[in-house]
C-alpha positions in Angstrom: -24.8 59.0 -39.0 -24.3 60.5 -42.5 -26.9 60.4 -45.3 -26.1 58.8 -48.6 -27.1 60.2 -52.0 -27.3 57.5 -54.6 -25.4 58.4 -57.8 -28.3 57.3 -60.0 -30.5 59.9 -58.4 -27.8 62.5 -58.6 -27.6 61.9 -62.4 -31.3 62.5 -62.6 -31.0 65.7 -60.6 -28.2 67.2 -62.8 -29.8 70.4 -64.2 -33.0 70.1 -62.1 -34.3 73.6 -61.3 -35.0 74.6 -57.6 -36.8 77.9 -57.4 -36.9 80.3 -54.4 -39.5 83.0 -54.5 -38.1 86.1 -52.7 -40.0 88.9 -51.0 -41.4 91.7 -53.0 -38.8 93.9 -54.5 -36.1 91.2 -54.4 -34.9 88.9 -57.1 -35.9 85.3 -57.2 -33.2 82.7 -56.9 -32.8 79.6 -59.0 -30.4 76.7 -58.4 -29.8 74.4 -61.3 -28.4 71.3 -59.6 -24.8 70.8 -60.5 -25.1 73.5 -63.1 -25.2 77.1 -61.8 -26.9 79.5 -59.4 -28.6 82.7 -60.6 -31.0 85.4 -59.6 -33.9 86.4 -61.9 -35.8 89.6 -61.9 -37.3 92.1 -64.3 -33.8 93.5 -64.8 -32.6 90.2 -66.1 -30.5 87.3 -64.9 -27.4 87.6 -62.7 -25.1 84.6 -62.5 -23.8 83.8 -59.1 -21.4 81.0 -60.1 -21.2 77.8 -62.0 -20.7 74.3 -60.7 -17.0 73.6 -59.8 -16.3 70.0 -60.9 -13.2 69.9 -58.7 -15.1 70.2 -55.5 -18.0 67.7 -56.2 -19.7 66.9 -52.9 -17.7 68.0 -49.8 -18.8 66.6 -46.4 -20.5 69.3 -44.3 -20.8 69.7 -40.5 -23.7 70.0 -38.1 -27.0 69.9 -39.9 -25.3 70.4 -43.3 -24.5 67.0 -44.9 -22.8 68.2 -48.1 -21.4 71.4 -49.5 -21.1 72.5 -53.1 -19.2 75.6 -54.4 -20.2 77.6 -57.5 -17.6 80.1 -58.9 -16.9 82.4 -61.9 -20.2 84.2 -61.9 -20.9 87.7 -63.4 -17.9 90.1 -62.9 -19.8 93.4 -63.0 -19.3 95.4 -59.8 -17.4 92.4 -58.4 -14.0 93.0 -60.0 -12.2 93.1 -56.7 -13.0 89.5 -55.7 -10.2 87.0 -55.3 -8.4 86.3 -58.6 -11.3 88.2 -60.3 -13.5 85.1 -60.0 -16.7 87.3 -60.0 -19.8 86.4 -58.1 -19.9 83.0 -56.3 -22.2 81.0 -54.1 -22.2 78.1 -51.7 -25.0 75.5 -51.7 -25.4 73.7 -48.4 -27.3 70.4 -49.0 -29.5 69.1 -46.2 -30.6 65.4 -46.4 -34.3 65.4 -45.5 -36.6 68.4 -44.9 -36.1 72.1 -44.3 -36.1 73.0 -40.6 -38.5 75.9 -41.1 -40.3 75.2 -44.4 -42.4 72.5 -46.0 -41.2 71.5 -49.5 -43.9 71.1 -52.1 -42.0 69.1 -54.6 -40.8 65.5 -54.2 -37.2 66.4 -55.1 -36.8 69.0 -52.3 -36.7 72.8 -52.3 -34.6 75.8 -51.2 -34.9 76.4 -47.5 -33.2 79.8 -47.2 -30.9 82.3 -49.0 -28.3 84.5 -47.3 -26.4 87.3 -49.0 -23.0 87.5 -47.5 -22.2 90.4 -49.8 -23.3 91.7 -53.1 -20.9 89.2 -54.7 -21.5 86.1 -52.7 -24.5 84.2 -51.3 -25.2 81.1 -49.2 -28.1 78.8 -50.1 -29.6 75.9 -48.1 -31.1 73.2 -50.2 -33.1 70.3 -48.9 -33.3 67.1 -50.9 -34.5 63.6 -50.0 -31.7 61.0 -49.4 -32.3 57.3 -49.5 -31.2 56.2 -46.0 -28.9 57.1 -43.2 -25.7 55.1 -42.8 -22.0 55.4 -42.2 -19.8 56.2 -45.2 -16.2 57.2 -45.6 -16.2 60.8 -46.9 -13.3 63.0 -45.9 -10.1 62.2 -47.7 -10.9 58.9 -49.3 -10.4 59.2 -53.1 -9.7 57.0 -56.0 -8.2 58.4 -59.2 -5.9 57.8 -62.1 -3.2 60.0 -60.6 -1.8 60.3 -57.0 -3.7 63.7 -56.5 -6.8 63.1 -58.5 -10.3 61.7 -57.8 -12.0 60.9 -61.1 -13.4 57.6 -59.8 -14.2 58.2 -56.1 -14.2 61.5 -54.2 -14.8 61.5 -50.4 -16.3 58.0 -50.6 -18.8 58.9 -53.4 -18.5 57.2 -56.7 -18.3 59.8 -59.5 -20.5 60.0 -62.6 -19.3 57.6 -65.3 -18.0 54.9 -62.9 -21.1 53.9 -60.9 -22.1 51.6 -63.8 -21.1 50.6 -67.3 -20.9 53.4 -69.8 -19.6 52.9 -73.4 -18.2 56.5 -73.5 -16.2 55.8 -70.3 -14.9 52.5 -71.5 -11.2 51.6 -71.9 -9.9 50.5 -75.3 -8.8 47.0 -76.2 -5.1 47.8 -76.4 -5.1 49.3 -72.9 -4.4 46.2 -70.8 -3.3 47.9 -67.6 -5.2 50.5 -65.4 -3.4 52.0 -62.4 -5.6 53.5 -59.7 -4.4 55.6 -56.7 -6.2 55.5 -53.4 -5.9 58.0 -50.6 -7.5 58.4 -47.2 -7.0 60.5 -44.1 -4.9 58.9 -41.3 -7.9 58.3 -39.0 -9.7 56.2 -41.6 -6.8 54.7 -43.5 -6.5 51.6 -41.2 -10.2 50.8 -41.9 -9.7 50.2 -45.6 -9.7 46.5 -46.5 -8.5 44.5 -49.6 -10.6 45.2 -52.7 -13.0 42.5 -54.1 -13.2 42.0 -57.8 -16.0 40.7 -60.0 -16.4 40.8 -63.7 -19.5 40.4 -65.9 -19.6 38.2 -67.9 -17.2 36.0 -66.0 -15.8 34.3 -69.1 -13.8 36.0 -71.8 -11.9 38.6 -69.8 -9.0 37.8 -67.5 -8.7 40.3 -64.6 -5.9 40.5 -62.1 -5.3 42.8 -59.2 -1.8 43.8 -57.9 0.0 46.6 -56.3 0.1 47.9 -52.7 -3.7 48.6 -52.8 -4.5 45.0 -53.6 -2.4 43.7 -50.7 -4.3 45.7 -48.1 -1.8 48.4 -47.3 -3.5 51.3 -45.7 -3.6 54.4 -48.0 -2.9 57.9 -46.7 -3.0 61.3 -48.2 0.8 61.6 -48.2 1.5 58.1 -49.6 -1.3 56.9 -51.9 -1.5 53.1 -52.5 -1.6 51.7 -56.1 -4.3 49.4 -57.3 -3.1 47.9 -60.6 -5.8 46.2 -62.7 -4.6 44.0 -65.6 -7.2 43.3 -68.2 -6.7 40.7 -71.0 -9.3 40.0 -73.6 -9.4 36.2 -74.1 -12.5 36.4 -76.3 -13.8 39.1 -78.6 -17.2 40.6 -77.8 -19.4 43.2 -79.2 -20.7 44.5 -75.9 -18.1 45.8 -73.3 -17.2 43.9 -70.2 -18.0 45.2 -66.7 -15.4 45.0 -63.9 -17.0 45.8 -60.6 -14.5 46.6 -57.8 -15.7 46.7 -54.2 -13.5 48.2 -51.4 -14.8 47.1 -48.0 -14.3 49.5 -45.1 -14.5 48.3 -41.5 -17.6 49.8 -39.9 -18.7 51.6 -43.0 -20.6 50.8 -46.2 -18.4 49.4 -49.0 -17.3 51.7 -51.8 -18.1 50.3 -55.3 -17.2 51.5 -58.7 -17.2 49.9 -62.2 -14.6 49.9 -65.0 -15.7 49.2 -68.5 -13.4 47.3 -70.9 -13.8 46.9 -74.7 -12.7 43.6 -76.3 -12.7 44.1 -80.1 -10.1 41.3 -80.6 -8.5 38.5 -78.7 -5.2 39.3 -76.9 -2.4 36.9 -76.1 -1.3 36.4 -72.5 2.1 37.5 -71.2 2.8 33.8 -70.4 2.4 32.9 -74.1 5.5 35.0 -75.0 7.4 33.5 -72.1 6.5 30.0 -73.1 7.5 30.8 -76.7 11.0 31.9 -75.6 11.3 28.9 -73.3 10.5 26.5 -76.2 13.0 28.4 -78.4 15.7 28.0 -75.7 15.0 24.3 -75.3 15.1 23.7 -79.0 18.4 25.7 -79.3 20.0 23.6 -76.5 18.9 20.3 -78.1 20.2 21.5 -81.5 23.6 22.5 -80.1 24.0 19.1 -78.2 23.0 17.1 -81.3 25.4 19.1 -83.5 28.3 18.6 -81.1 27.6 14.8 -80.8 27.4 14.5 -84.6 30.7 16.5 -85.1 32.5 14.4 -82.6 31.2 11.1 -84.0 32.1 12.1 -87.6 35.6 13.2 -86.5 36.2 9.9 -84.7 34.9 7.9 -87.7 37.2 9.6 -90.2 40.3 9.3 -88.0 39.7 5.7 -87.1 38.1 4.2 -90.2 39.1 6.4 -93.1 42.5 7.2 -91.7 42.2 10.9 -92.3 44.0 13.3 -90.0 44.2 17.0 -89.4 41.5 19.5 -90.6 40.5 17.0 -93.3 39.0 14.8 -90.6 36.4 17.5 -89.7 32.9 16.5 -90.9 31.7 18.6 -93.8 35.0 20.2 -94.5 35.2 18.6 -98.0 31.7 19.9 -98.8 32.7 23.3 -97.6 35.8 23.3 -99.8 33.8 22.2 -102.8 31.3 25.0 -102.2 34.0 27.6 -101.9 35.7 26.4 -105.1 32.4 26.5 -107.0 31.6 30.0 -105.7 35.1 31.3 -106.7 34.7 29.8 -110.2 31.4 31.5 -110.8 32.8 34.8 -109.4 35.4 34.9 -112.3 38.4 33.7 -110.4 41.0 31.1 -111.5 40.0 28.7 -108.8 42.4 26.8 -106.6 45.5 25.5 -108.3 45.3 21.8 -109.0 48.1 19.2 -109.1 49.8 19.0 -112.5 49.5 15.9 -114.6 53.0 14.3 -115.0 52.0 13.0 -118.5 51.4 16.6 -119.7 54.2 17.6 -122.1 53.9 21.2 -121.0 54.0 20.5 -117.3 57.4 22.0 -116.9 56.4 25.3 -118.6 56.1 28.0 -116.0 52.8 29.7 -115.8 54.3 33.2 -115.5 55.9 33.1 -118.9 53.9 35.1 -121.4 54.3 34.8 -125.2 55.3 38.0 -126.9 52.4 40.2 -128.1 51.6 40.9 -131.6 53.0 44.5 -131.4 56.4 43.2 -130.3 56.7 40.7 -133.1 55.8 43.2 -135.8 58.4 45.8 -134.9 61.2 43.5 -134.0 63.6 42.8 -136.9 65.0 39.3 -137.3 68.6 39.1 -136.2 70.9 38.0 -139.0 73.4 35.4 -137.9 76.3 34.2 -140.0 77.7 30.9 -139.2 81.3 30.0 -140.0 82.5 33.6 -140.4 85.1 35.1 -138.2 
């Protein structure tokens, strides 16, 4: 049986001070929950590490239920530590009471402090947990990348996703959220298909897809993808809440909440597909009708009007008139027309040009004498 720490209580505990009064001549210890660990004395404060957000709550063993690591404390006289991380500490959380001490406060107390060296210490912290129960811890994570755990870490829902938060909400234009789930091999087969529920139920269309939605067992080497498609069917001032529950066989279900903003209405993917389908049908009908009209006009001109060749094509006369008009407006001479047989100058060739004025002025008239030998 493992104990469960509710996330709502954990948020209330963030920054809460747990004090440990040491013996005379030693420095007192203070643990600020999920903040830092420090010793306090007349010489001042010594920082023994700050909360590492990458570790969160790690499952412990034996009487220890959870383990927290605090790194990057004061560096003075601890320069030779690994990667020069300075002083560090480990906080072992016990759900319940201290084995050798009675806590005065309702939120628990520090049971014992052990100095492993002058640069590292181990602290046992007892806090009240709600109830005992089975829960997936080791290796079960949910994040936005295959190797991240922003949403769920070791079965615990992280801060920001245990309920709706405006600052953790997804924008209107983001219509797809991809989540990656991992679990160790011994627990992966126990993970069931996720259950979806949105509030309010109307106004937001939510669909689940991917390998995680089909119930494929996630592993640490091959995470499964849970794709959440969100479409705003109705604009709303308050954000929508999407609650996702992942049942685990023999364990308590894992729950987390995604918050979606809907500032405007979004069209569905099917609307675009239906639009293209209507355009295709309209194009086909237009082509068929145009073909039938062209064939009917061609048959009518050849049978009734006795027109043959290209002149029988419907609309050709209109096209010729348009081209003639366009060429006339463009400054061209137009198409040559048939000459009028009654025109007295019909036989005059068009390429003959009358002499210019310069030629007539310089040319002298030729004197001809008739009757002279």
